[in-house]
C-alpha positions as CSV (number, residue, x, y, z in Angstrom):
1,M,-8.3,16.3,-1.4
2,Q,-9.2,17.9,2.1
3,A,-12.8,18.4,0.5
4,R,-13.0,14.8,-0.7
5,I,-12.1,13.5,2.7
6,G,-14.5,15.6,4.7
7,A,-11.9,18.2,6.2
8,K,-12.3,22.2,5.9
9,P,-10.6,22.7,2.4
10,D,-8.2,25.4,4.0
11,G,-4.9,24.4,2.4
12,W,-3.3,23.5,5.7
13,W,-2.7,19.9,6.2
14,G,-2.8,19.6,9.9
15,P,-4.6,17.6,12.7
16,E,-8.1,18.2,11.5
17,S,-7.1,16.9,8.1
18,I,-5.4,14.0,9.3
19,R,-8.4,12.8,11.6
20,A,-10.6,13.3,8.6
21,L,-8.4,11.3,6.4
22,H,-8.5,8.4,8.9
23,R,-12.3,8.5,9.1
24,H,-12.5,8.6,5.4
25,L,-10.1,5.6,5.0
26,K,-11.6,3.7,7.6
27,A,-15.0,3.8,6.4
28,M,-14.0,2.2,3.0
29,Q,-12.4,-0.6,4.6
30,P,-14.3,-3.8,5.1
31,G,-12.6,-4.9,8.2
32,T,-11.7,-8.3,7.2
33,S,-7.9,-7.6,7.7
34,P,-6.1,-8.4,11.1
35,K,-4.9,-6.0,13.3
36,A,-1.3,-4.7,12.5
37,S,0.3,-6.4,15.7
38,T,2.7,-9.2,15.3
39,A,0.6,-11.4,17.5
40,A,-2.8,-10.7,15.1
41,C,-0.8,-11.2,11.9
42,T,1.0,-14.4,13.1
43,A,-2.6,-15.6,14.0
44,F,-4.2,-14.7,10.7
45,Y,-1.0,-15.2,8.2
46,G,1.1,-17.8,9.9
47,E,4.7,-17.9,10.9
48,P,6.6,-15.0,9.3
49,G,8.9,-16.4,6.5
50,S,6.8,-19.6,6.4
51,V,3.7,-18.5,4.6
52,P,1.6,-20.0,1.7
53,L,2.7,-17.7,-1.4
54,V,0.7,-17.1,-4.7
55,R,2.5,-15.5,-7.5
56,I,0.1,-13.1,-9.5
57,K,0.7,-11.5,-13.0
58,P,0.1,-7.8,-12.8
59,P,-2.7,-6.9,-15.5
60,F,-0.3,-4.0,-16.6
61,Q,3.4,-3.7,-17.2
62,M,5.4,-2.8,-14.1
63,F,9.0,-2.3,-13.6
64,L,11.5,-3.3,-11.1
65,Y,12.3,-0.1,-9.1
66,D,13.4,2.9,-11.4
67,T,14.7,0.7,-14.1
68,N,13.5,-0.3,-17.4
69,K,13.4,-4.1,-16.3
70,T,9.7,-5.4,-16.3
71,I,8.7,-7.9,-13.2
72,D,6.7,-11.0,-14.7
73,G,5.0,-11.5,-11.0
74,I,4.3,-10.6,-7.6
75,A,4.6,-13.0,-4.6
76,I,1.9,-12.6,-2.2
77,H,0.3,-14.2,0.8
78,A,-2.3,-16.7,-0.4
79,K,-4.9,-14.7,1.9
80,C,-3.8,-11.5,0.1
81,H,-3.8,-12.3,-3.6
82,E,-7.5,-11.9,-4.6
83,S,-7.6,-8.5,-3.1
84,L,-4.3,-7.4,-4.4
85,S,-5.4,-8.9,-8.0
86,S,-8.4,-6.9,-7.9
87,I,-6.5,-3.7,-6.6
88,L,-4.2,-4.0,-9.7
89,E,-7.3,-4.6,-11.8
90,T,-9.2,-1.3,-10.6
91,L,-5.9,0.9,-10.9
92,L,-5.7,-0.3,-14.5
93,D,-9.4,1.2,-14.7
94,Y,-8.2,4.3,-13.2
95,Y,-4.8,4.8,-14.8
96,P,-5.4,3.2,-18.5
97,T,-2.4,4.5,-20.2
98,P,1.3,3.6,-19.3
99,A,1.8,7.6,-19.1
100,N,-1.1,7.7,-16.4
101,R,0.2,4.9,-14.5
102,A,3.7,6.3,-14.6
103,E,2.5,9.5,-13.1
104,A,0.6,7.8,-10.5
105,G,3.6,5.7,-9.7
106,V,1.5,2.5,-9.6
107,D,3.7,0.8,-12.2
108,R,7.0,0.9,-10.1
109,F,7.4,-2.2,-7.8
110,F,9.5,-1.8,-5.1
111,G,9.1,-5.3,-3.6
112,S,6.3,-7.6,-1.7
113,Y,7.9,-10.7,0.1
114,A,10.9,-10.1,2.1
115,V,11.6,-11.8,5.4
116,R,13.0,-9.1,7.8
117,A,12.5,-7.0,10.5
118,Q,10.6,-3.5,10.4
119,R,12.9,-0.7,9.5
120,G,14.7,0.5,13.0
121,G,12.8,-2.2,14.8
122,S,13.0,-5.9,15.8
123,E,9.4,-7.0,15.0
124,P,8.7,-8.5,11.8
125,S,8.0,-6.5,8.7
126,K,4.6,-7.2,7.2
127,H,6.7,-8.2,4.0
128,S,7.6,-11.2,6.2
129,W,4.2,-12.5,6.0
130,A,4.0,-11.4,2.0
131,A,1.1,-8.9,3.2
132,A,2.7,-6.0,1.9
133,I,3.6,-4.1,-1.2
134,D,5.7,-1.2,-2.1
135,L,5.1,1.2,-5.0
136,D,7.2,4.1,-6.1
137,A,9.6,4.4,-3.6
138,D,11.6,7.0,-4.9
139,R,8.9,9.5,-4.6
140,N,7.3,8.1,-1.2
141,G,10.2,7.2,0.6
142,L,10.3,6.0,4.1
143,H,11.0,9.3,5.7
144,T,9.2,11.5,2.8
145,A,6.0,13.4,4.5
146,W,2.8,12.2,2.8
147,P,0.7,14.3,1.3
148,T,3.1,17.4,1.7
149,R,6.1,15.8,-0.1
150,A,5.5,12.3,-1.2
151,H,3.5,11.7,-4.3
152,M,1.2,8.8,-3.7
153,P,-2.0,9.7,-5.1
154,L,-4.9,9.6,-2.7
155,R,-7.2,7.5,-5.2
156,V,-4.6,4.7,-5.1
157,I,-4.6,4.9,-1.2
158,E,-8.5,4.6,-1.4
159,V,-8.4,1.7,-3.9
160,F,-6.3,-0.2,-1.4
161,A,-8.3,0.6,1.6
162,Q,-11.5,-0.6,-0.3
163,H,-9.9,-4.1,-0.1
164,G,-8.6,-3.9,3.3
165,W,-5.1,-2.7,3.3
166,I,-3.5,0.5,4.6
167,N,-0.9,2.7,3.2
168,L,1.4,4.0,5.9
169,G,1.7,7.5,4.4
170,A,-1.9,8.0,5.2
171,T,-1.7,6.1,8.5
172,I,1.5,7.6,10.1
173,G,2.3,10.5,7.7
174,R,5.3,8.7,5.9
175,D,6.2,5.8,4.0
176,G,3.6,6.3,1.4
177,M,5.4,3.7,-0.8
178,H,3.9,1.3,1.5
179,F,0.7,-1.0,1.7
180,Q,-0.2,-3.6,4.1
181,M,-3.3,-5.7,4.6
182,T,-4.0,-5.3,7.7
183,Q,-6.0,-2.7,9.9
């Protein structure tokens, strides 16, 4: 992974690898997403909890949490639906079988639209704008260090980045389940 992101492949994930990862992912992003601040997201998406929603049908079977219950759609902001649909189609290409998708964790849906504050804070969560999605939370938890303990594949993070989304695991080193359409 270090060689892929342009870092010296020494087997140690430290500040140099993190900087290389940020450069690698930023170079992929189209720059069409808003900044992550509350003001920028409100200006771009509208008032949290009062946004235009689109329901998209995933192109592959997705399961609710770690159950065998499948979901029939994902509620997402109208400005995010095309990119998320394209992301899911690309993930289907990269992970063509149910076993591939299960191993990558892209078939485990843990939420998209939920009006609430950020965990441990008072600012609205990006979920409040329906501009976020959580995948495979059991293996990529809020306090689980990425990439040393969390399991979200770099390829998945790259696919999201190519469509203007960031992954918090790659951005802040934890919460690898969380993707949001911001810079």
